[in-house]
N, CA and C atoms as an extended XYZ file, in Angstrom:
372
Properties=species:S:1:pos:R:3:atomname:S:1:resname:S:1:resid:I:1 pbc="F F F"
N         0.827       -1.192        0.000 N   MET     1
C         0.000        0.000        0.000 CA  MET     1
C         0.874        1.261        0.000 C   MET     1
N         1.829        1.324        0.895 N   ILE     2
C         2.707        2.495        0.973 CA  ILE     2
C         3.535        2.623       -0.308 C   ILE     2
N         3.989        1.498       -0.833 N   LYS     3
C         4.788        1.538       -2.057 CA  LYS     3
C         3.969        2.079       -3.220 C   LYS     3
N         2.703        1.646       -3.351 N   ARG     4
C         1.843        2.147       -4.428 CA  ARG     4
C         1.605        3.649       -4.283 C   ARG     4
N         1.417        4.113       -3.058 N   ILE     5
C         1.192        5.543       -2.825 CA  ILE     5
C         2.434        6.344       -3.189 C   ILE     5
N         3.602        5.847       -2.818 N   LEU     6
C         4.841        6.559       -3.147 CA  LEU     6
C         5.097        6.570       -4.652 C   LEU     6
N         4.820        5.470       -5.322 N   VAL     7
C         4.990        5.433       -6.778 CA  VAL     7
C         4.028        6.406       -7.447 C   VAL     7
N         2.783        6.436       -6.980 N   PHE     8
C         1.807        7.365       -7.542 CA  PHE     8
C         2.230        8.812       -7.282 C   PHE     8
N         2.725        9.091       -6.076 N   ALA     9
C         3.175       10.449       -5.752 CA  ALA     9
C         4.330       10.866       -6.657 C   ALA     9
N         5.243        9.954       -6.921 N   LEU    10
C         6.354       10.257       -7.818 CA  LEU    10
C         5.864       10.532       -9.236 C   LEU    10
N         4.915        9.738       -9.707 N   CYS    11
C         4.347        9.952      -11.052 CA  CYS    11
C         3.639       11.296      -11.145 C   CYS    11
N         2.886       11.651      -10.124 N   ILE    12
C         2.182       12.931      -10.112 CA  ILE    12
C         3.182       14.084      -10.064 C   ILE    12
N         4.240       13.928       -9.282 N   LEU    13
C         5.262       14.964       -9.196 CA  LEU    13
C         5.960       15.166      -10.541 C   LEU    13
N         6.282       14.074      -11.208 N   LEU    14
C         6.890       14.175      -12.533 CA  LEU    14
C         5.933       14.800      -13.546 C   LEU    14
N         4.678       14.379      -13.521 N   LEU    15
C         3.680       14.960      -14.417 CA  LEU    15
C         3.535       16.451      -14.165 C   LEU    15
N         3.521       16.847      -12.895 N   PHE    16
C         3.417       18.254      -12.528 CA  PHE    16
C         4.588       19.050      -13.100 C   PHE    16
N         5.790       18.584      -12.873 N   ALA    17
C         6.986       19.317      -13.298 CA  ALA    17
C         7.082       19.408      -14.819 C   ALA    17
N         6.874       18.297      -15.481 N   ILE    18
C         7.017       18.284      -16.946 CA  ILE    18
C         5.910       19.088      -17.618 C   ILE    18
N         4.673       18.835      -17.224 N   SER    19
C         3.564       19.509      -17.902 CA  SER    19
C         3.547       21.009      -17.616 C   SER    19
N         3.873       21.408      -16.391 N   LEU    20
C         3.907       22.840      -16.083 CA  LEU    20
C         5.009       23.540      -16.855 C   LEU    20
N         6.180       22.932      -16.935 N   SER    21
C         7.269       23.590      -17.662 CA  SER    21
C         6.970       23.672      -19.157 C   SER    21
N         6.396       22.632      -19.733 N   VAL    22
C         6.046       22.668      -21.161 CA  VAL    22
C         4.939       23.688      -21.409 C   VAL    22
N         3.930       23.681      -20.549 N   HIS    23
C         2.821       24.617      -20.714 CA  HIS    23
C         3.294       26.062      -20.538 C   HIS    23
N         4.147       26.312      -19.560 N   SER    24
C         4.664       27.664      -19.330 CA  SER    24
C         5.517       28.140      -20.497 C   SER    24
N         6.199       27.219      -21.135 N   TYR    25
C         7.038       27.579      -22.278 CA  TYR    25
C         6.200       28.131      -23.430 C   TYR    25
N         5.010       27.575      -23.629 N   PHE    26
C         4.173       27.987      -24.753 CA  PHE    26
C         3.270       29.169      -24.445 C   PHE    26
N         3.153       29.570      -23.202 N   ILE    27
C         2.323       30.721      -22.834 CA  ILE    27
C         3.113       31.996      -23.114 C   ILE    27
N         2.532       32.885      -23.908 N   THR    28
C         3.240       34.117      -24.273 CA  THR    28
C         2.588       35.365      -23.696 C   THR    28
N         1.357       35.279      -23.248 N   GLN    29
C         0.663       36.460      -22.748 CA  GLN    29
C         0.348       36.297      -21.265 C   GLN    29
N         0.182       37.399      -20.536 N   PRO    30
C        -0.179       37.296      -19.119 CA  PRO    30
C        -1.597       36.744      -18.962 C   PRO    30
N        -1.800       36.029      -17.870 N   MET    31
C        -3.103       35.398      -17.633 CA  MET    31
C        -3.772       36.024      -16.415 C   MET    31
N        -5.067       35.774      -16.292 N   ALA    32
C        -5.840       36.305      -15.177 CA  ALA    32
C        -5.589       35.522      -13.888 C   ALA    32
N        -4.875       34.421      -13.971 N   PHE    33
C        -4.580       33.570      -12.815 CA  PHE    33
C        -3.171       33.023      -12.967 C   PHE    33
N        -2.660       32.489      -11.886 N   GLU    34
C        -1.332       31.889      -11.902 CA  GLU    34
C        -1.435       30.456      -12.395 C   GLU    34
N        -0.712       30.134      -13.444 N   LEU    35
C        -0.764       28.798      -14.031 CA  LEU    35
C        -0.252       27.738      -13.066 C   LEU    35
N         0.801       28.046      -12.327 N   TRP    36
C         1.365       27.058      -11.420 CA  TRP    36
C         0.406       26.720      -10.294 C   TRP    36
N        -0.462       27.659       -9.894 N   GLU    37
C        -1.452       27.376       -8.849 CA  GLU    37
C        -2.492       26.374       -9.335 C   GLU    37
N        -2.891       26.491      -10.591 N   VAL    38
C        -3.863       25.552      -11.153 CA  VAL    38
C        -3.250       24.155      -11.222 C   VAL    38
N        -2.012       24.077      -11.698 N   TYR    39
C        -1.332       22.784      -11.764 CA  TYR    39
C        -1.117       22.198      -10.373 C   TYR    39
N        -0.718       23.035       -9.427 N   LEU    40
C        -0.495       22.558       -8.071 CA  LEU    40
C        -1.785       22.035       -7.448 C   LEU    40
N        -2.882       22.755       -7.663 N   TYR    41
C        -4.156       22.285       -7.128 CA  TYR    41
C        -4.504       20.902       -7.674 C   TYR    41
N        -4.401       20.727       -8.972 N   HIS    42
C        -4.766       19.444       -9.571 CA  HIS    42
C        -3.823       18.325       -9.140 C   HIS    42
N        -2.549       18.625       -8.968 N   ALA    43
C        -1.599       17.610       -8.518 CA  ALA    43
C        -1.907       17.171       -7.090 C   ALA    43
N        -2.123       18.123       -6.208 N   VAL    44
C        -2.430       17.792       -4.813 CA  VAL    44
C        -3.775       17.080       -4.718 C   VAL    44
N        -4.757       17.550       -5.457 N   ALA    45
C        -6.078       16.919       -5.422 CA  ALA    45
C        -6.024       15.484       -5.953 C   ALA    45
N        -5.264       15.248       -7.010 N   ALA    46
C        -5.127       13.888       -7.549 CA  ALA    46
C        -4.479       12.970       -6.522 C   ALA    46
N        -3.463       13.468       -5.825 N   PHE    47
C        -2.807       12.652       -4.797 CA  PHE    47
C        -3.757       12.343       -3.646 C   PHE    47
N        -4.501       13.341       -3.186 N   ILE    48
C        -5.442       13.130       -2.086 CA  ILE    48
C        -6.524       12.141       -2.486 C   ILE    48
N        -7.047       12.268       -3.690 N   VAL    49
C        -8.079       11.338       -4.162 CA  VAL    49
C        -7.528        9.915       -4.203 C   VAL    49
N        -6.312        9.753       -4.711 N   TYR    50
C        -5.725        8.418       -4.782 CA  TYR    50
C        -5.534        7.813       -3.394 C   TYR    50
N        -5.043        8.604       -2.450 N   VAL    51
C        -4.840        8.097       -1.094 CA  VAL    51
C        -6.177        7.718       -0.464 C   VAL    51
N        -7.200        8.527       -0.687 N   CYS    52
C        -8.534        8.200       -0.158 CA  CYS    52
C        -9.072        6.911       -0.774 C   CYS    52
N        -8.914        6.747       -2.061 N   ILE    53
C        -9.386        5.525       -2.724 CA  ILE    53
C        -8.583        4.323       -2.248 C   ILE    53
N        -7.316        4.520       -2.004 N   GLU    54
C        -6.484        3.443       -1.458 CA  GLU    54
C        -7.034        2.988       -0.102 C   GLU    54
N        -7.396        3.944        0.730 N   GLY    55
C        -7.969        3.608        2.037 CA  GLY    55
C        -9.328        2.959        1.933 C   GLY    55
N       -10.175        3.483        1.070 N   VAL    56
C       -11.517        2.918        0.906 CA  VAL    56
C       -11.439        1.515        0.315 C   VAL    56
N       -10.573        1.317       -0.659 N   SER    57
C       -10.473       -0.009       -1.276 CA  SER    57
C        -9.901       -1.037       -0.306 C   SER    57
N        -9.142       -0.570        0.665 N   HIS    58
C        -8.602       -1.486        1.672 CA  HIS    58
C        -9.682       -1.926        2.662 C   HIS    58
N       -10.582       -0.999        3.024 N   THR    59
C       -11.613       -1.326        4.013 CA  THR    59
C       -12.922       -1.784        3.373 C   THR    59
N       -13.358       -1.100        2.331 N   LEU    60
C       -14.614       -1.429        1.640 CA  LEU    60
C       -14.364       -1.541        0.141 C   LEU    60
N       -13.824       -2.639       -0.326 N   PRO    61
C       -13.434       -2.720       -1.748 CA  PRO    61
C       -14.599       -2.584       -2.725 C   PRO    61
N       -15.790       -2.952       -2.341 N   ASN    62
C       -16.939       -2.851       -3.251 CA  ASN    62
C       -17.437       -1.419       -3.412 C   ASN    62
N       -17.067       -0.531       -2.513 N   GLN    63
C       -17.551        0.850       -2.547 CA  GLN    63
C       -16.522        1.835       -3.100 C   GLN    63
N       -15.378        1.347       -3.539 N   ALA    64
C       -14.306        2.242       -3.979 CA  ALA    64
C       -14.693        3.040       -5.217 C   ALA    64
N       -15.423        2.445       -6.130 N   GLY    65
C       -15.849        3.158       -7.332 CA  GLY    65
C       -16.780        4.312       -7.017 C   GLY    65
N       -17.697        4.077       -6.089 N   TYR    66
C       -18.611        5.146       -5.677 CA  TYR    66
C       -17.853        6.255       -4.948 C   TYR    66
N       -16.889        5.877       -4.151 N   ALA    67
C       -16.081        6.879       -3.454 CA  ALA    67
C       -15.303        7.726       -4.454 C   ALA    67
N       -14.809        7.103       -5.520 N   TYR    68
C       -14.078        7.846       -6.542 CA  TYR    68
C       -14.988        8.874       -7.219 C   TYR    68
N       -16.193        8.483       -7.553 N   LEU    69
C       -17.134        9.425       -8.176 CA  LEU    69
C       -17.465       10.579       -7.235 C   LEU    69
N       -17.679       10.277       -5.972 N   ALA    70
C       -17.990       11.323       -5.000 CA  ALA    70
C       -16.806       12.279       -4.833 C   ALA    70
N       -15.604       11.733       -4.820 N   LEU    71
C       -14.422       12.579       -4.686 CA  LEU    71
C       -14.195       13.451       -5.916 C   LEU    71
N       -14.584       12.969       -7.091 N   MET    72
C       -14.469       13.793       -8.304 CA  MET    72
C       -15.371       15.022       -8.193 C   MET    72
N       -16.599       14.824       -7.764 N   LEU    73
C       -17.517       15.950       -7.594 CA  LEU    73
C       -16.999       16.915       -6.530 C   LEU    73
N       -16.485       16.357       -5.447 N   PHE    74
C       -15.937       17.181       -4.376 CA  PHE    74
C       -14.733       17.979       -4.860 C   PHE    74
N       -13.867       17.358       -5.660 N   LYS    75
C       -12.679       18.016       -6.186 CA  LYS    75
C       -13.052       19.181       -7.099 C   LYS    75
N       -14.024       18.984       -7.957 N   ILE    76
C       -14.459       20.062       -8.858 CA  ILE    76
C       -15.112       21.193       -8.067 C   ILE    76
N       -15.879       20.848       -7.059 N   GLY    77
C       -16.499       21.869       -6.212 CA  GLY    77
C       -15.473       22.703       -5.475 C   GLY    77
N       -14.450       22.075       -4.942 N   ILE    78
C       -13.386       22.806       -4.253 CA  ILE    78
C       -12.625       23.698       -5.239 C   ILE    78
N       -12.408       23.209       -6.469 N   PHE    79
C       -11.730       24.023       -7.485 CA  PHE    79
C       -12.519       25.299       -7.762 C   PHE    79
N       -13.816       25.165       -7.929 N   VAL    80
C       -14.661       26.335       -8.183 CA  VAL    80
C       -14.593       27.300       -7.012 C   VAL    80
N       -14.598       26.779       -5.798 N   PHE    81
C       -14.538       27.631       -4.612 CA  PHE    81
C       -13.198       28.351       -4.491 C   PHE    81
N       -12.100       27.641       -4.736 N   VAL    82
C       -10.772       28.222       -4.564 CA  VAL    82
C       -10.459       29.244       -5.658 C   VAL    82
N       -10.847       28.942       -6.902 N   PHE    83
C       -10.466       29.804       -8.025 CA  PHE    83
C       -11.598       30.709       -8.509 C   PHE    83
N       -12.635       30.888       -7.720 N   LYS    84
C       -13.772       31.694       -8.182 CA  LYS    84
C       -13.401       33.155       -8.404 C   LYS    84
N       -12.543       33.712       -7.579 N   ASN    85
C       -12.195       35.125       -7.724 CA  ASN    85
C       -11.342       35.393       -8.955 C   ASN    85
N       -10.377       34.542       -9.204 N   SER    86
C        -9.466       34.817      -10.310 CA  SER    86
C        -9.957       34.300      -11.649 C   SER    86
N       -10.847       33.324      -11.663 N   VAL    87
C       -11.267       32.720      -12.919 CA  VAL    87
C       -12.710       33.067      -13.270 C   VAL    87
N       -13.598       32.872      -12.339 N   PHE    88
C       -15.014       32.951      -12.674 CA  PHE    88
C       -15.604       34.352      -12.588 C   PHE    88
N       -14.892       35.304      -11.991 N   GLU    89
C       -15.373       36.683      -12.001 CA  GLU    89
C       -14.954       37.423      -13.257 C   GLU    89
N       -13.962       36.891      -13.958 N   ASN    90
C       -13.519       37.480      -15.221 CA  ASN    90
C       -14.564       37.140      -16.285 C   ASN    90
N       -15.094       38.148      -16.929 N   GLU    91
C       -16.193       37.938      -17.866 CA  GLU    91
C       -15.784       37.170      -19.112 C   GLU    91
N       -14.678       37.542      -19.698 N   ALA    92
C       -14.282       36.919      -20.957 CA  ALA    92
C       -12.863       36.378      -20.846 C   ALA    92
N       -12.765       35.081      -20.650 N   LEU    93
C       -11.446       34.456      -20.654 CA  LEU    93
C       -11.000       34.262      -22.094 C   LEU    93
N        -9.734       34.484      -22.325 N   THR    94
C        -9.210       34.261      -23.667 CA  THR    94
C        -9.073       32.759      -23.917 C   THR    94
N        -8.876       32.403      -25.154 N   ARG    95
C        -8.735       30.981      -25.507 CA  ARG    95
C        -7.556       30.313      -24.779 C   ARG    95
N        -6.365       30.958      -24.719 N   PRO    96
C        -5.269       30.337      -23.961 CA  PRO    96
C        -5.586       30.173      -22.473 C   PRO    96
N        -6.335       31.114      -21.907 N   GLU    97
C        -6.713       30.987      -20.497 CA  GLU    97
C        -7.683       29.829      -20.288 C   GLU    97
N        -8.616       29.668      -21.198 N   ARG    98
C        -9.541       28.530      -21.093 CA  ARG    98
C        -8.804       27.205      -21.233 C   ARG    98
N        -7.866       27.157      -22.173 N   LEU    99
C        -7.067       25.939      -22.338 CA  LEU    99
C        -6.189       25.687      -21.121 C   LEU    99
N        -5.686       26.754      -20.516 N   ALA   100
C        -4.842       26.608      -19.331 CA  ALA   100
C        -5.618       26.066      -18.138 C   ALA   100
N        -6.925       26.186      -18.151 N   LEU   101
C        -7.749       25.594      -17.101 CA  LEU   101
C        -8.108       24.143      -17.406 C   LEU   101
N        -8.297       23.841      -18.677 N   VAL   102
C        -8.765       22.512      -19.064 CA  VAL   102
C        -7.624       21.493      -19.171 C   VAL   102
N        -6.477       21.923      -19.668 N   VAL   103
C        -5.356       20.996      -19.873 CA  VAL   103
C        -4.910       20.338      -18.562 C   VAL   103
N        -4.648       21.087      -17.479 N   PRO   104
C        -4.246       20.412      -16.242 CA  PRO   104
C        -5.339       19.512      -15.685 C   PRO   104
N        -6.585       19.939      -15.829 N   LEU   105
C        -7.696       19.111      -15.344 CA  LEU   105
C        -7.665       17.741      -15.997 C   LEU   105
N        -7.563       17.710      -17.313 N   PHE   106
C        -7.590       16.429      -18.008 CA  PHE   106
C        -6.305       15.631      -17.812 C   PHE   106
N        -5.167       16.289      -17.748 N   LEU   107
C        -3.913       15.571      -17.519 CA  LEU   107
C        -3.937       14.818      -16.190 C   LEU   107
N        -4.301       15.528      -15.139 N   PHE   108
C        -4.304       14.890      -13.830 CA  PHE   108
C        -5.496       13.964      -13.645 C   PHE   108
N        -6.599       14.235      -14.316 N   LEU   109
C        -7.734       13.316      -14.273 CA  LEU   109
C        -7.381       11.981      -14.926 C   LEU   109
N        -6.678       12.032      -16.040 N   ILE   110
C        -6.251       10.800      -16.716 CA  ILE   110
C        -5.256       10.036      -15.845 C   ILE   110
N        -4.281       10.745      -15.271 N   ALA   111
C        -3.295       10.082      -14.409 CA  ALA   111
C        -3.966        9.463      -13.189 C   ALA   111
N        -4.887       10.189      -12.617 N   GLU   112
C        -5.626        9.699      -11.454 CA  GLU   112
C        -6.474        8.487      -11.811 C   GLU   112
N        -7.161        8.538      -12.930 N   ALA   113
C        -8.006        7.415      -13.349 CA  ALA   113
C        -7.170        6.173      -13.634 C   ALA   113
N        -6.003        6.354      -14.239 N   ILE   114
C        -5.120        5.207      -14.496 CA  ILE   114
C        -4.649        4.601      -13.177 C   ILE   114
N        -4.257        5.450      -12.238 N   GLY   115
C        -3.809        4.952      -10.935 CA  GLY   115
C        -4.904        4.222      -10.188 C   GLY   115
N        -6.100        4.789      -10.168 N   VAL   116
C        -7.218        4.153       -9.467 CA  VAL   116
C        -7.637        2.869      -10.171 C   VAL   116
N        -7.646        2.875      -11.488 N   ALA   117
C        -8.022        1.663      -12.234 CA  ALA   117
C        -7.029        0.541      -11.961 C   ALA   117
N        -5.744        0.847      -11.956 N   ARG   118
C        -4.741       -0.180      -11.653 CA  ARG   118
C        -4.902       -0.684      -10.228 C   ARG   118
N        -5.192        0.209       -9.316 N   LEU   119
C        -5.407       -0.179       -7.916 CA  LEU   119
C        -6.600       -1.123       -7.791 C   LEU   119
N        -7.709       -0.740       -8.404 N   LEU   120
C        -8.925       -1.551       -8.273 CA  LEU   120
C        -8.814       -2.867       -9.019 C   LEU   120
N        -8.104       -2.902      -10.132 N   ASN   121
C        -7.912       -4.156      -10.862 CA  ASN   121
C        -6.992       -5.104      -10.110 C   ASN   121
N        -6.031       -4.586       -9.383 N   ASN   122
C        -5.114       -5.428       -8.625 CA  ASN   122
C        -5.746       -5.929       -7.326 C   ASN   122
N        -6.792       -5.260       -6.854 N   GLN   123
C        -7.452       -5.665       -5.611 CA  GLN   123
C        -8.291       -6.916       -5.792 C   GLN   123
N        -8.747       -7.182       -7.019 N   LYS   124
C        -9.660       -8.308       -7.249 CA  LYS   124
C        -8.953       -9.610       -7.371 C   LYS   124
């Protein structure tokens, strides 16, 4: 269990560093929010979700899928709450700003889903 969590944390850390540096390289204009904060939020949230699913699958393996869905909704709700001032009060986000919000979401969502799927497949 601890080894899987550490491996997942290392993968998330690498994804964070590589994707943020590549994304920052291609950004040429100032944004209404800090790009690294969005990436950091998604990285930390993905790690927390994975650790929670690891715990739930250890105690209640049949309910881990439902816990994952509930945590996804909770994660999106917290994102809206944390970034409401810098993102959602701005009337017109530019295309690069919209992409800068969506790209980290999908990158870490895919990494998280792969980690959880491997965890749940190995539990059976």
